[in-house]
N, C-alpha and C positions, 0 to 999 in steps of 0.2 A: 640446224638453221640458226644463223647468228647475225645476218646483215639484212636489214629491212630498208626499202625505199618507201618513204611516206609522201604521198601527194596531198598537200594541205594548202591550197590557194588561200584560204582564210586561216590565218594563225596569229594569235596575239594573246599572251597570258593576262593582259590587263583588262581584257574585255570578256563578255559573256557570249552565249549562243554559239554560232558556228565558229567564230574566231577562237573562243575558249576551247571548243571542241578539238580544233586543230592542234592547239598547244597541249592539251590533255592527252591526246593520243600519242604525240611524240614523247612527252615526259614519262608517261606511264610505261611505254615500251622500253625506253631507256632504263627505267628502274628495274624492269624485268631482266636486264642483262643483254638486251639486243643492241647492236650498233645500228643507230637509226639515222639515215640521211633524209632530211626533209626538204622537199621542194616547195617553196612558197614565194611570196612577193615581199617587198621591203616595207609594206604597209605596217607591219608589227615588228620591225627590226629592233627599234630602240628597246622596247619591252623585253623582247626575246633575249637580246644581249644583256640586259640588266639581270634577267633570271640566270642566264648561263654563268655570269660573273659571280653570282651569289651562291652557286652550287658547283663547286670545283670538281666534284666526283662525276659530273656529267660531261666534262671536257672531252673524254675519250669515247663517250657513248652516243653523243647527240651532235650531229653535224648539220648546219643549215646551209642550203644553197638558195640565195635570194635571186630570183629571176623576175624581171619586170617587163611590162609592156613598153613599146615605143612610146614617145611623148604623145603622138596622135592618138593612139588607142588607149592610153592611160586617161585622156580627156574624154574620149568617145564612150568609154565604159559607163560613164555616168549620165550620158544624154537621154537614153531610153533603153527599154529592155531588149529591143532587137540588136542594137549596137553592143549592149552588155553581152548578149549571147555570142555575137561575132568575135568581140574582143577576147572572150574566154576561150573560144575555139582556137583562135590564133595563139593564145598563150599555151594551150595544150600542145600544139605542134612545136612550139618553141622549146618547151621543157623536154619533149621527147628527143629532139635533135641534141639538146645539151647533155642529156644522160648518155645518148649513144656516143657522143664524142668524148665523154669523160672515161670510157672503158672501164668503169667500176662494175664489178659483178656483184649482183644481189641475189639472195636466196628467195626473196619474196617482195612483191610490190603491193602496196595497200593504198587505195584512194579513199580519203576521208572527207575532204572539203575541196570544192563545193559538194554538198550532199544532195545533188539533184540528178535523177535518172535521165533527164532530157539531154544532158550535155555530154555524158560519156567521158572517157579518158583516153588520151593517145598512148599511154604507157602500156596498154595491153600488147602493143607491138614489140615490146622488149622480149617477148617469148620466155617470160619468167612467171612462175605461179603468181596469180593476180587475184587479190581480194577487193571487191568493189563495194564500199559502203561502211557504215549505214548511209543509205540514200533514201530521199523522198521523191517527189516530183510527179507521181502518178495521181495526185489528188487535185481537185478543182472545187471552187466554191459552188455550192448547189444552186442550180438555176431558180429553184423555188423561192430562194431568199434573196434574190437579186436586188430588191428595193433597199436592202440594208447596205448596199454598196454606194448608195447615194450618187454623187457626182462621178464616181469612178466606175459606174456600170460598164461603159463602153470600153475603157482601157483595160479593165479586168477581163472582159470577155475576149477582147482582142488577144490579151496575154495568154489566156487559156488556150484559144484556138491555135495561135502561133506556137505555143509551147508544145501542144500535142503534135502539131505538124512537124516542128523541128525534131522531136523525138522520133518520128517515123521516117524522116528523110536524112537525118544526120548520120553519116556513115560511122561516126565515133560510137554513137549510142548502141546500134545493133551489134557491131563488131565487139565492143566492150562486153556486152551481155553474152555474146557467143563464146568469147575466149576466157571469160572470168571463171576462175576456179570456184568461187563462191560469190553470190550476190546477197547483200544484207539490206532488206527493205524495212523502213520505219513505220509503214502502215499498210493496211490490207489493200488500199487502192493501188499503191506502188507495187506491191508484190504481184497483184493481178496484171498490171501494165508490163512489168519485167518479164513475166512468163509469156505474155502475148507477143512480145518483141523478140522472143528467142532465148530468153534466160533459161538456164538449165537448173542449176543448184541455187534456188532462191529461197531465203530464209527470212522470217519476220523477227525483228529485234528492235527494242527501243533504242532511239538515237541519243536521248538525253542521259546524262549522268552528272555526278557532283563530286567536288573534292571532299575528301574525308572529313575536313573541319569546317565545311560550308555552313551548316546549320548548328543550332544549339545542341549541347550534349544531352540535355533532358527536356521533356515536353514543357514548353513555356506556360507559366501561370499568367493568364490574361484577364483584363477587365471585361466582363461579359455583359455589362448593363446595356450597352448599345451594340447594334450589329455594325461593325466597322469593316467595310468591304474594301479590298484592294484590287485595282486593275493595273498591270505593269507590262510595258512593252513599247515597241516602236509603233507610233500611231498612224496606221494606214487604215483606210475604210474597210478593207477585207478582214482586218483583225477583230472586227465585231464590236468595237466600243459603241458605235451608234445603236447597235441592237441591244446592248446592255442599258444604255440610257433610255431607250424607248420602253424597255421592260420595267425598269425602275419607275417610270412615270405612271405605270399601271397599278403600283402598290398604293393602297388607300392612304389618304393624307395623314390620319392618325398614327399609322405605322412609319410612314416616311420620317416623322419627327424623331424616331428612334434608330435611324439608319444614317450612315455616312458612307460616301464612296470617294476614295483617294485614287487619282489617276496619275501614275508616275511614267513619264515618257514624253517623247516629242516625235514629230513627224508631219507629213504633209496633210493629214486629216485633222490635226490638232485644233486649228482655228475653226473648222466646220463643226467639230465635236463640241467646242465651247459654245458656239452659237446655238447648236441643237439643245445643249443643256439648258441655256437661257430660255429658249422657246418653249421647252417642256416644263419650265418652272422649277427646275432642279438646282439652280445656283446656290441655294442655302445649304444643300447637303453634298454637293459635288465639288471637290477641290482638285484643281489641276496644278501639279507641282512641277511640271517640265521635266527635262532630262536631268539625271543625277549620276554622279560617278558610280561605277559598278561597286566600288568599295563601300558606298553609302546605301545601297540597296536594302541591306539587311535590316536597317532600322525600320523601314516601312513594312517589312514582313512581320516584325515584332509588334508594331502598333496595331495592325489589323487582327481580326479574329475570323476572317473568311476571305477567300480569294475568288474572284469572278473573272472568267476569260472565256468568251464565246466566239472564237475565231471561225470565220467562214472557210478559211484555207490555211492549214498549218500542218506541216509534216509530223513534228513531234515537239511541241513547244516547251523549251527548257524552263521557262518561268513557272509553269504549272508543277513541274517536279520540285523546283526551288521552293515554291510555297508549301508544298507537302513536307519538305524537309524541316520547315518552320512550324509544322503542326496546324496548318490551315486547311479546313475543309474547302473543297473547290466545287464551284457551280460552273458547269460548262455544257457544251453541246455533245451529243453522241455522234461525233464526227471525227474522222481522221485520226491523228496521233493522240490528240487529247482524250479520245474515247478509250484508247489503250491505257493511258496513264491514270485515269480516273475510274476506279471501280466503285460499286455501290456502297461499299463499307467505309469509303473515305471521301465521299463527295455526292453530288447530284448531277446526273447527266440527263440533259433535256432533249427529247426527240426532235429531229429536224422534219418539219412538215409545213403545212399552211403558215404563212408569216404571222398572222394573228394568233394562231394557236401556239406557235413557237415562242412569241412574245409572252403569251399567258403562262406557258410552262416555266419560263425563266422568272417571271414575276411570282408565281407560286413558290418556286424554289427560294427566292429571296425572303418571302413572307415566312416560309417554313423555318428558316434559320433565324429570322428576327424573333419568332414566337418561342423558339426552343434553344436556350442557351446550352442546356445539357447535351442536346443533339450536336451542337457545334463542337462541344468538347469531345464527344464520343467519336464523331467523324474525323475530327482533327487529330485525335490520338492514334487512330488507324493510318491516317495520312502520314503522320510523323514516323511511324514504324517503317512504312513503305520508303519514304524519302531517305531514311537513314540507311536503307539497304541498297540504294542505288548509287554506289560510289564508283569512282573511276577505276580504282584497283580491281574491284570485283568484275566490272564490265570487261576490262581489258583481259583479265585472266580467263574469263569465260570464252572470249572470242579466240584467244591464243589456243586454248585447249580444243575448241570445236572446229575451228577453221584454218588455223595456220599449218 
């Protein structure tokens, strides 16, 4: 086998999360000697071409096919999540027709982004061995914690209902699962859904991975006088920043004086989060830094000595793994992909239950790390070892050996 078709709707080497995943899959497969044809959009074209121009040895191994929406659907994609799903479905049909007309023969087709079970892939119809994932999409925000969705309660539950409905009626979803050689699920909830919808060979595997040189080469020596917490990501209500703020407000005042929380990111919930911080009296210790370039994120990981991320819905959050690669112990919920990333020896997982009890558990975790600088170092050292082991080269090698 030497020719792979990679479906990577999101692909951009200058960005993190799913866009970075798309690029890293393509790049690492090319490094392994495969001729990789990548189907993607023009959204990351500039950065992709800059990378290709700087790496001459890839010119024969990595071929990009930029396929875009029509002007109408390119705009409709950003209107709401229903139109987003429709636009993506139409793009899938478009890329299938493009590949069929190209008459290029592939040894294997691998879908990597979008990483969602709900939408499927039209490329299963190529009748070529097909690997689907890693994908999430089987997870939803727990109903018991709906109060922490704030003004997004209705839209989040509509999204969950429609998402599950789409997964059940979308012909691409069931047919993709039926015809896939292998399905790679990023969390237990997705694995369960994939099997219930007809998936046969379904395997659990972490979605997130890191470039070899992403983190420091040795465990950082940090100032441990204060507990310096970092929250980083796109600020949506479901990402749990409000839950973190409410939990922080339950910490006794004398301990709050020895704590800082730095919030890095932007998004539709940012203004509401800032207002909530003021309402809870946290403005002296909570600093909102806004969005920063991906290249500057590392300095925030180095300034902090713990990471807190309590998302209510997340398949396998890359920033949790990034934080561990910088030696940060993680406070998180025992939920979805973050539960797989954070084990007890490298962080604190708080159980999901009654809202008040969940808040109290997160608050206790914050207090525990504030009171125990040595515990921060101990957990951080184990997190560092784990983060250093989760590199793209190793992940791609594992999947090639196990599933190609």
